[in-house]
N, C-alpha and C positions, 0 to 999 in steps of 0.2 A: 331629366330625372327630378322628381318632386323632392321638396326640401326634407321631408321626413325619411323618405327612402335614401336620400343622399346621406343623411346623418347616420342611418343604420349601416349603409354600405361602406362608410369611411373606415369601419373597423375591419371589414374584409380587405379593403385596400391596404390598411396598415399591416395586416397579416401577410399579404402578398409581398409588400415591400420588404418586410422583415425576412421572409423566406428567401426572397431574391438575394438579399445580402448574405444570408447564411451560406447558400450554395456557391455564390461567386467568391466568397471569402475563403471557402475550403481550398480553392485553387491557390490563392495568395498565401494562406497560412499553412499550407502543407510543406512549404519550402523550409522554414526553420526546423521542423522535426526531421527533415531529410538531410539537412546540412551535415550532420556527423557522418552519414553514409557517403554522401557525395564528396566531402572533404577527404575522406580516407581513400576512396576509389581513385580520385583524380589528383591526389597529392597537393591540395591547395593550401595556401597560407590564409591568415585571417582577413587580410585585405581583399583577396580574391573571393572569399566567402561573402563579403559584403556586396560584391558586384552582382550576386544572384538576386538579391532584393533590389538593389539600386537600378539594375537594368530594366526590371519590370516597371518601376516607378519613373524611370527616365522616359519611357513611352508615354506614361500618363502625363508627365510634366510638359512634354512637347506639344501635346494635343488636347490638354484639358480645356483650354479656352474654346476650341472648336467643339469639344464635347458638350460644353455648356450651351453653345449656340444651337446645336442640334436639339437639345432638350427644349429650348425656348421656341424653336421655329418649326421643327419637323415632327414634333409629337413625342411624348414620353414612351408610349407603348412600342411603336414600331422600331425606334432606335435602340431601346433596351433589349428587345428580343434579338435583333440582329447582332448587337454587340456581344450579348451573352453567348450566343451560339459560336461566334468566331473566337471568343475568349476561350471557351472550352476546347475547341479544336486546336488552337495554338498550344495550349498546355499539354494536351495529349501528344502533339508533335514534338514538343520540347523534351518530353520524357524519354524519347527514343533517339535523340541526338547523341552521337558518339563523342563529340568534342565539346570542350568548355565553351568555346565561342559560338558553336551551333546552338547550344542551350540558351546562352545569353541573348542571341539574336531573336529566337522565337519568344522568349520572355518579354523582350522589348515590344514585339508586335502584340502580345497579349495585353501589355500595359496600355497600348493605344486603344484597344477595345474597352478596357476597364474605365478609361477616362470619361466615357459617356454615362456610366451607371450612377455615380453619386450625384452629379448635377441634376440628372433626370429625377431621381427619387427625392432630392431636396425640393425640386419644383413641385412634384406631385404632393408632397406633404404640405407645402405652403398653401396650395389651393384646396386641399381636402380638409384641412384642420384650421379652426379659428385661433386667434391670438391666445386665448385662455388655455388651450390644449396643445399649442404648437411645440413648445420646447419638450414637453413630455412625449408627444408623438414622435418628434424628431429623435429623441433619445431612445425610444422603443425601437424605431426603425434601425437606428445605428447599432443597437445591440445585436442585430443579425450578424454584423461583422464579427463580433465577439463569439456569437454562437457558432459561426463557421470556424473560428480559431479553435474553440473547444472541441468541436466535432473532429477537426483535423488532428488534434492532439490525441484523441481516443483511437481513431481508426488507422491513421497513417503509419505510426511506428510499428505496430504489430505486423502489418502487411509488408512493410519494408524488411523486417527481420525474417519473415517466413518466405517471401517471394522475391524480394529485392526492391530497391527504391524506385526503379522505373515503373514497375507495376503499380506501386502505391501512388506515384505521381499521375499515372494514366487514370486511375480511379478518381483522383481529385478533378481532373479535367472533365470526366464524364458527369460527375456530380454538378459541375458548373452548368451543364446543359439543362439540368432539372430546374434551375432557377428561371431560365428562359421559357421553359414550358409552362411553369406556373404563371408567369407574367402574361403569356399569350392567352391563357384561359381566363384569368380572373380580373385583369386590370381593365378599368374603364376610364376613358379620357374625360376630364372635366375642365382642363386648361383651355383658355381661348387660343385660337389660331393653331390648334393642334394638327390640323390637316392642310395648313397652308405654308408653303415654303417662304421663309423670310428672305427678302432681297438682301444682297450683299451690302448695299448702302445702309439699310436698316440695321444690320448686324454691326457695321462699323460705328453707327451712331450709338448703339447700345454699349459697345466696348468703350467708346469715348466717354460716355456718362459714367461707366463703372470706373475707368481709370482716373477720371477727374474727381472722384469721391475720395477724399483724404482718409476717411475712416475705413473704407474697404481696403485701401492700400496698406494701412497700418496693420489690419488683420491679416493681410497677406504676408507681410514681413514677420509678424508674430507667429503665424502658422508655420512658416519656414522652420523656425526653431522647435516649436511645440510638436509638430507632426514628425519632424526628423528625429527628435528625441524618442517619441513613442515607438517608432519602427526600428530604430537602432536597439532599443531595449528588448523588443520582441524578437528581433533577428538573432541576437547573441545570447539570449537568456539560457537556452538549452545547452549551448556549447560551454557557457560559463559554469552552469550547474554540474556539468560532466567533468570539466577540467579542474575547477577549483574546489567544489564541494564533493567531487568524486561520486556523483549519483549515477545510477544506470540510465541509459537513454530513455527507457519507458517511463521511469520515475520523473526524470527531468521534463519529459514531454507532458506528463500529467500536471506538473507545476506550471508549465507554460499554459495549460488549459485553465488552471486556477486564475492566472492573470487575466484571461479573457472573460471568465465568468464574473470576476469582480469588476472588470471593465464594463460589462453589460449592466451590472447592478449600479455602478457609478453613473453611467449615462442616464439611466432612469432617475436615480436619486437626485443627481445634480439638477436635472430638468425639473423635477418636482419642487426642489428647494427654490430654484429660480422663479418658477411659475407661481407657487403658492406662498412662500415665505417672503420673497423679495418683490412680489407683485408684477412679475414679468420683466424685471430688470436683470440684465445679464452680466454686466461688466465686473462687478465685485466678485461674483461667484466664479467667473471665468479666470480672474486673476488669482484667486485663492487656490483653485485647483492646481495651477502651475507651481505655486509655492510648495504645496504639499508634495507634489511630484518631485521637486528638486531635493527636498529634505530626505526622502526615502531612496532616491538614487545615490546620494552620498552614503547612506547607510548600507545599501546593497554591496558596495565595494569593499566592505570590511567584514564580510562573512567568511567563515573558515569551515573546514570539514568537521570541526567539533561543535559548530553552532547547532542548537537543538532544531529538529525539523519543524516543530510547531512555530518557532520564530522565523524560520526561512519562509514558511507558508504565509505567515502574517505579513511579513515585509513585501513579498511578491503580490499578495492580495491587495495591500494598500497601494502599491504601485499601479496595479491594474485599475483600481478604483479611481486613481488620479491621473496617471500618465496616459491611460487608455480610455478613461471614462469621461473625457472632456467634450466629446463631439456633439452631444445633444444640445448643450448650451451654446457651444461655439457656432454650430451651423445655424441655430435659431438667431443668434446674435448677428451673423452675417446676413441671413435672409431678411431680417427685419430692417436692417440698415439699407439693403439694396432695394427692398420692395418686391412684391410678388412677381411682377412682370420681368424683373431682372434677376431673379434668384438663380436661374440656370446659368446665365452668362456670368454673374458675379461668382458663383460657386466654381464654375469652370476656370475662370480667370485666376481665382485665388488658389485653386488646386495646383496650378503651375508652380506657385511659390511653395505650397505644402510639399509636393512630391519632389521638387528640386532639393528641398531639405533632406528628404530620404536619400536621394541619389548621392548627396555629398556626405551625409553623416554616417551612413552605415559603413562605407569603406574607411571613413575617418576613424571610426571606433576601432575597426580592425587594424588600421595602421598604428594606432596608439598601442594596442596590445602587442602587435608584432615588434614595434620599436622598443617598448619598455619592458615587455615580457610580464606585464602586470595589469590585471583588469581594473584595479582600483583607480588608476589614473583615468581610464576610459569612462568609468561610471561617474567619477567626479566631474569630468567634462560635461557629461549629459546633465548633471545636476545644475551646473552653472548656466548652461544654455536654457534650462527650464526657468530659472530665475529671470533671465533676460526676456524670455517670452512673457512672463507675468508683467514685467516692467513696461514692455511695449504695449500690452493691452491697456495699460493705464492711460495711454494717450488717446484712446478712442473716445469720442464724444457720443454718449448714448442719448439718442433723441427719442421723440415720440414715434410710435409705430404707425406707419403709413403704408398705403398700397402702391406708392410710387417711390422712386429712389429719393433718398434724403441727401441733399447736397449741402455738406457742411465744410466750410473752408477752414 
């Protein structure tokens, strides 16, 4: 592909990656709006509620490193299309399981499929966009996740109210398939070695280089807290708004959608700030985002039924902007430390940390609510963990951008 054509087509690629994340995220983010219905039907406590989200991401955590390897070795397009179709089918299957553990099992397998998608799209973005546009493009791509959350908040609750949660969840699974179809039609490979299987020895060498990079490991531990906090917030937000603020499920789901919209705005805005104002430097911006998130998580725990709705919306929107809006800068930070050739492997490896944080923190949040009978302790815990994430990011040494892995001891 000629240079000028490539430059023009990169925006088609960005639109395709954005749409892929929208439709695959509908499956993931249809779970929180459905939790009030599932909790009531199955008689679950808050800890069990957390397992719905954590089971999905447990599958991601176990296989994320392999998912990154497939992106680096077998090609972005073929692996994303396959993973997306299987993901949709597992979600449809889970919607018709009659037992709690049956649903949990299929969500686990759905998570395995999802583990391929983000490392693949990260790799695609690293190759299709130059340094000066990368954090912004990564942020735009990642806003597709928020777009999926907002779409789920609009369409899933009304369908669940009229037809039942199983039909609503089935629709979410079918929408996931749309993302795979778009990827099949519009994506073009640009990455080297896209059609050559990487030898196991080569993959082991890549993993060794990734693991030996101190900065990548720190970002992995940091992401354990940051991403765990993000998803615990999103998992329990609707239940919290229903229980404590006494809002109807449709209204609470709409506020959940506001968190995703502000998260999308945040991912683009923080990327622009990092690219334009800080000249491509990521660390200070990334640390500040976590501090803002921590402050408003503490605030969220002190809302009451008499709190004005405009203030509730403002706090949730600011949390979306910070707690959900960090990934454009964060993934660019990781990709530039790892280098283009290792982006998929590094993303997959670190996703294991990120999603393990989700696996542990969502049930932990529920356990705190079950134990103390009060959401404020749970929100305060998330705020503290967000501050810890910011502190850990401060230990990362931000080096020059290179096309090969940066080894900093």
